[in-house]
OpenMM code with the backbone's topology and positions (N, CA, C; nanometers):
from openmm import Vec3, app, unit

residues = "MET THR ARG ASN LEU LYS ARG LEU MET ALA GLU ALA GLY ASN LEU ARG PRO SER MET GLN LEU GLY LEU VAL LYS ALA LEU LEU ALA GLU SER ASP ARG THR ASP PRO CYS ASN GLU HIS ALA TRP GLY MET GLU ALA GLN ARG ARG LEU ALA ALA MET CYS SER GLY ARG MET ARG CYS TYR THR PHE ALA GLN VAL PHE GLY LYS GLN THR PRO PRO THR ARG".split()
positions = [
    Vec3(2.2117, -0.8373, 0.2254),
    Vec3(2.1981, -0.7417, 0.3333),
    Vec3(2.3291, -0.6627, 0.3438),
    Vec3(2.3169, -0.5317, 0.3533),
    Vec3(2.4380, -0.4491, 0.3604),
    Vec3(2.5041, -0.4612, 0.4968),
    Vec3(2.6293, -0.4181, 0.5004),
    Vec3(2.7051, -0.4228, 0.6258),
    Vec3(2.6385, -0.3359, 0.7325),
    Vec3(2.5909, -0.2162, 0.6919),
    Vec3(2.5242, -0.1268, 0.7884),
    Vec3(2.3972, -0.1898, 0.8443),
    Vec3(2.3205, -0.2542, 0.7565),
    Vec3(2.1966, -0.3171, 0.8029),
    Vec3(2.2272, -0.4327, 0.8967),
    Vec3(2.3290, -0.5109, 0.8650),
    Vec3(2.3679, -0.6214, 0.9537),
    Vec3(2.4088, -0.5679, 1.0908),
    Vec3(2.4837, -0.4565, 1.0901),
    Vec3(2.5276, -0.3969, 1.2168),
    Vec3(2.4075, -0.3478, 1.2968),
    Vec3(2.3135, -0.2808, 1.2291),
    Vec3(2.1942, -0.2324, 1.2983),
    Vec3(2.1117, -0.3472, 1.3554),
    Vec3(2.0990, -0.4550, 1.2777),
    Vec3(2.0234, -0.5713, 1.3252),
    Vec3(2.0904, -0.6315, 1.4491),
    Vec3(2.2217, -0.6395, 1.4474),
    Vec3(2.2937, -0.6942, 1.5624),
    Vec3(2.2740, -0.6062, 1.6843),
    Vec3(2.2820, -0.4737, 1.6643),
    Vec3(2.2617, -0.3816, 1.7761),
    Vec3(2.1189, -0.3905, 1.8281),
    Vec3(2.0219, -0.3997, 1.7372),
    Vec3(1.8823, -0.4097, 1.7801),
    Vec3(1.8592, -0.5395, 1.8570),
    Vec3(1.9287, -0.6457, 1.8183),
    Vec3(1.9162, -0.7728, 1.8891),
    Vec3(1.9676, -0.7669, 2.0313),
    Vec3(2.0536, -0.6691, 2.0601),
    Vec3(2.1075, -0.6544, 2.1956),
    Vec3(2.0207, -0.5673, 2.2849),
    Vec3(1.9162, -0.5070, 2.2282),
    Vec3(1.8276, -0.4206, 2.3076),
    Vec3(1.7329, -0.5041, 2.3926),
    Vec3(1.6851, -0.4426, 2.5011),
    Vec3(1.5815, -0.5070, 2.5821),
    Vec3(1.4554, -0.5196, 2.4958),
    Vec3(1.3716, -0.6211, 2.5204),
    Vec3(1.2512, -0.6400, 2.4388),
    Vec3(1.1633, -0.5148, 2.4299),
    Vec3(1.1498, -0.4415, 2.5405),
    Vec3(1.0660, -0.3212, 2.5360),
    Vec3(1.1261, -0.2154, 2.4440),
    Vec3(1.2594, -0.2072, 2.4392),
    Vec3(1.3241, -0.1122, 2.3504),
    Vec3(1.3150, -0.1585, 2.2048),
    Vec3(1.3221, -0.2899, 2.1831),
    Vec3(1.3043, -0.3428, 2.0482),
    Vec3(1.1649, -0.3078, 1.9960),
    Vec3(1.0656, -0.3231, 2.0825),
    Vec3(0.9287, -0.2907, 2.0441),
    Vec3(0.9162, -0.1421, 2.0093),
    Vec3(0.9801, -0.0570, 2.0881),
    Vec3(0.9786, 0.0859, 2.0603),
    Vec3(1.0434, 0.1170, 1.9260),
    Vec3(1.1511, 0.0475, 1.8958),
    Vec3(1.2196, 0.0658, 1.7679),
    Vec3(1.1297, 0.0226, 1.6525),
    Vec3(1.0652, -0.0907, 1.6678),
    Vec3(0.9740, -0.1407, 1.5637),
    Vec3(0.8605, -0.0414, 1.5417),
    Vec3(0.8019, 0.0077, 1.6494),
    Vec3(0.6922, 0.1048, 1.6370),
    Vec3(0.7384, 0.2311, 1.5656),
    Vec3(0.8573, 0.2788, 1.5993),
    Vec3(0.9104, 0.3998, 1.5359),
    Vec3(0.9358, 0.3765, 1.3868),
    Vec3(0.9897, 0.2609, 1.3516),
    Vec3(1.0151, 0.2301, 1.2113),
    Vec3(0.8848, 0.2181, 1.1327),
    Vec3(0.7852, 0.1541, 1.1932),
    Vec3(0.6557, 0.1414, 1.1252),
    Vec3(0.5884, 0.2770, 1.1083),
    Vec3(0.5955, 0.3609, 1.2090),
    Vec3(0.5353, 0.4940, 1.1993),
    Vec3(0.6021, 0.5736, 1.0881),
    Vec3(0.7321, 0.5620, 1.0765),
    Vec3(0.8052, 0.6327, 0.9716),
    Vec3(0.7649, 0.5817, 0.8335),
    Vec3(0.7444, 0.4511, 0.8210),
    Vec3(0.7100, 0.3947, 0.6904),
    Vec3(0.5652, 0.4228, 0.6520),
    Vec3(0.4803, 0.4584, 0.7492),
    Vec3(0.3397, 0.4874, 0.7215),
    Vec3(0.3165, 0.6304, 0.6742),
    Vec3(0.4186, 0.7145, 0.6810),
    Vec3(0.3999, 0.8527, 0.6368),
    Vec3(0.3715, 0.8541, 0.4881),
    Vec3(0.2783, 0.9397, 0.4478),
    Vec3(0.2436, 0.9470, 0.3061),
    Vec3(0.3096, 1.0673, 0.2416),
    Vec3(0.3363, 1.0535, 0.1170),
    Vec3(0.3938, 1.1607, 0.0376),
    Vec3(0.2783, 1.2412, -0.0217),
    Vec3(0.2703, 1.3720, 0.0064),
    Vec3(0.1591, 1.4526, -0.0463),
    Vec3(0.1468, 1.4450, -0.1984),
    Vec3(0.2575, 1.4315, -0.2684),
    Vec3(0.2524, 1.4198, -0.4152),
    Vec3(0.1800, 1.2921, -0.4561),
    Vec3(0.2087, 1.1820, -0.3862),
    Vec3(0.1414, 1.0560, -0.4161),
    Vec3(-0.0063, 1.0652, -0.3832),
    Vec3(-0.0391, 1.1267, -0.2709),
    Vec3(-0.1790, 1.1412, -0.2318),
    Vec3(-0.2555, 1.2193, -0.3383),
    Vec3(-0.1966, 1.3276, -0.3883),
    Vec3(-0.2609, 1.4088, -0.4912),
    Vec3(-0.2788, 1.3280, -0.6195),
    Vec3(-0.1745, 1.2563, -0.6586),
    Vec3(-0.1805, 1.1770, -0.7820),
    Vec3(-0.2890, 1.0700, -0.7729),
    Vec3(-0.2998, 1.0024, -0.6581),
    Vec3(-0.4027, 0.8995, -0.6432),
    Vec3(-0.5420, 0.9620, -0.6406),
    Vec3(-0.5540, 1.0799, -0.5822),
    Vec3(-0.6829, 1.1499, -0.5835),
    Vec3(-0.7260, 1.1835, -0.7248),
    Vec3(-0.6325, 1.2315, -0.8051),
    Vec3(-0.6623, 1.2640, -0.9449),
    Vec3(-0.6989, 1.1373, -1.0233),
    Vec3(-0.6287, 1.0292, -0.9981),
    Vec3(-0.6581, 0.9029, -1.0658),
    Vec3(-0.7963, 0.8511, -1.0272),
    Vec3(-0.8310, 0.8626, -0.9004),
    Vec3(-0.9639, 0.8194, -0.8555),
    Vec3(-1.0734, 0.9011, -0.9242),
    Vec3(-1.0523, 1.0317, -0.9371),
    Vec3(-1.1498, 1.1158, -1.0065),
    Vec3(-1.1606, 1.0766, -1.1534),
    Vec3(-1.0478, 1.0492, -1.2173),
    Vec3(-1.0477, 1.0092, -1.3580),
    Vec3(-1.1241, 0.8791, -1.3769),
    Vec3(-1.1003, 0.7826, -1.2882),
    Vec3(-1.1687, 0.6530, -1.2995),
    Vec3(-1.3179, 0.6657, -1.2718),
    Vec3(-1.3550, 0.7479, -1.1738),
    Vec3(-1.4966, 0.7679, -1.1447),
    Vec3(-1.5671, 0.8306, -1.2637),
    Vec3(-1.5058, 0.9311, -1.3250),
    Vec3(-1.5652, 0.9961, -1.4419),
    Vec3(-1.5801, 0.8961, -1.5565),
    Vec3(-1.4796, 0.8123, -1.5780),
    Vec3(-1.4854, 0.7118, -1.6848),
    Vec3(-1.5954, 0.6102, -1.6568),
    Vec3(-1.6104, 0.5712, -1.5323),
    Vec3(-1.7136, 0.4755, -1.4957),
    Vec3(-1.8528, 0.5363, -1.5153),
    Vec3(-1.8712, 0.6589, -1.4683),
    Vec3(-2.0024, 0.7244, -1.4781),
    Vec3(-2.0418, 0.7519, -1.6226),
    Vec3(-1.9448, 0.7772, -1.7083),
    Vec3(-1.9748, 0.8067, -1.8489),
    Vec3(-1.9897, 0.6806, -1.9337),
    Vec3(-1.9608, 0.5656, -1.8755),
    Vec3(-1.9712, 0.4405, -1.9498),
    Vec3(-1.8466, 0.4046, -2.0281),
    Vec3(-1.7392, 0.4830, -2.0156),
    Vec3(-1.6149, 0.4528, -2.0869),
    Vec3(-1.5358, 0.3421, -2.0187),
    Vec3(-1.5734, 0.3064, -1.8968),
    Vec3(-1.5016, 0.2030, -1.8227),
    Vec3(-1.6023, 0.1003, -1.7734),
    Vec3(-1.5713, -0.0254, -1.7967),
    Vec3(-1.6566, -0.1325, -1.7450),
    Vec3(-1.6195, -0.1610, -1.6004),
    Vec3(-1.7175, -0.2006, -1.5234),
    Vec3(-1.6942, -0.2367, -1.3831),
    Vec3(-1.7257, -0.3847, -1.3645),
    Vec3(-1.6472, -0.4500, -1.2837),
    Vec3(-1.6645, -0.5917, -1.2587),
    Vec3(-1.6704, -0.6171, -1.1084),
    Vec3(-1.7425, -0.7203, -1.0706),
    Vec3(-1.7489, -0.7593, -0.9301),
    Vec3(-1.6227, -0.8368, -0.8937),
    Vec3(-1.6015, -0.8551, -0.7667),
    Vec3(-1.4885, -0.9344, -0.7187),
    Vec3(-1.4943, -1.0748, -0.7784),
    Vec3(-1.6133, -1.1343, -0.7775),
    Vec3(-1.6295, -1.2697, -0.8298),
    Vec3(-1.5942, -1.2756, -0.9779),
    Vec3(-1.6321, -1.1736, -1.0539),
    Vec3(-1.5996, -1.1718, -1.1957),
    Vec3(-1.4491, -1.1588, -1.2181),
    Vec3(-1.3852, -1.0736, -1.1420),
    Vec3(-1.2412, -1.0526, -1.1580),
    Vec3(-1.1634, -1.1795, -1.1258),
    Vec3(-1.2057, -1.2509, -1.0236),
    Vec3(-1.1311, -1.3689, -0.9805),
    Vec3(-1.1901, -1.4987, -1.0325),
    Vec3(-1.2670, -1.4881, -1.1426),
    Vec3(-1.3094, -1.6065, -1.2155),
    Vec3(-1.4227, -1.6880, -1.1577),
    Vec3(-1.4934, -1.6352, -1.0611),
    Vec3(-1.6032, -1.7116, -1.0035),
    Vec3(-1.7327, -1.6932, -1.0846),
    Vec3(-1.7359, -1.5905, -1.1694),
    Vec3(-1.8484, -1.5668, -1.2595),
    Vec3(-1.7912, -1.5143, -1.3896),
    Vec3(-1.8646, -1.5334, -1.4965),
    Vec3(-1.8187, -1.4757, -1.6227),
    Vec3(-1.8682, -1.3329, -1.6328),
    Vec3(-1.7845, -1.2425, -1.6835),
    Vec3(-1.8270, -1.1031, -1.6961),
    Vec3(-1.9360, -1.0884, -1.8013),
    Vec3(-2.0216, -0.9887, -1.7861),
    Vec3(-2.1268, -0.9677, -1.8851),
    Vec3(-2.0656, -0.9250, -2.0184),
    Vec3(-2.1328, -0.9605, -2.1254),
    Vec3(-2.0857, -0.9188, -2.2571),
    Vec3(-2.1716, -0.8040, -2.3051),
    Vec3(-2.1140, -0.7243, -2.3934),
    Vec3(-2.1901, -0.6098, -2.4476),
    Vec3(-2.2459, -0.6447, -2.5818),
] * unit.nanometer
topology = app.Topology()
chain = topology.addChain("A")
for resn in residues:
    res = topology.addResidue(resn, chain)
    for name in ("N", "CA", "C"):
        topology.addAtom(name, app.Element.getBySymbol(name[0]), res)
C-alpha cells in the first residue's frame, strides 16, 4: 500500500460513519463509469460472436457442459 493510500485510509477512518458511506458511494460511482471505447469494442465482439454462432463457425455449449456436468456433443 502506498504512503498516499495509507494516509487517505487513515483520514477516511476519522470521518463520521455517514461521511464514510458517502465516500464509498462516490468511489463506487466513479469506478462504475464505462469507457466508450470499451463499450464499442465489446459491442463489435458481441456482433462477431453472434455472426460466428449463426453461421456455424462457433460451437455453443450449455453452462452444464462448460462446467463438466455434461459431456459436450461431438460432431
